[in-house]
C-alpha positions, 0 to 999 in steps of 0.5 A: 101327223103334225110337225113336232117343230110346231108345238105348244108346251105347258108345264106344271111343277110341284115339289114334295117329300116322300119315302121309299125303299128299293126292293131289288136284290142287295140294294146299297145302303140306304136304298134298301131301308126307308129313306126320304127324297125331295121329289120335283115333278114336272108335268108337261103337255104338248100339242100343235093346236090351241083351244077356243080360248087360246089354251093348250090345256086348262091350267086350273084343271091341271093344277087341281089334278097335280095338287091332288097327286101331290097330296096323295104322295106327300109324306107317303111311303111309296111302297105301301101304295096300291099302285106300287104293289109288286113294283120296285118303287124306282123313280122310273116307275113313279114317273109312269104311275104319276103320268097314268093318274094325270092322263086319266084325269085329262078331259082337254082334247088339245094336247097330243102328248104328256111327259112326266119328269120326276127329279129325285132330290136335285141330282137325278131324274127319270121321265115317261112320255105318252101320246094322249088320245084327245 
């Protein structure tokens, strides 16, 4: 196992507005009604080694993936998307699901970890971390 004190980190961020409504019993208004949030997504990779050209990850590839995800979620009603089927569209679930799609698109073997933090407006955030197989 590598020493976590000696890791490179790379973060890509995007901002977009999306809508949702919570599906928990008796949500406080306006949470039970369709409403919008300004989401800020931070996608962070970590790993102890750089690749042949001195990169942890190919930032162009990461930006392309994050751009595609921004396009998918921008102005969408999260409740209507198939990945949220059967889930309360909380910011916690959103962070994991966003990370699932980033991880699925990864081809770079250098990063060992991926963390996705999603800010809901500018006062609350949730994150999800996972190991990457490389």
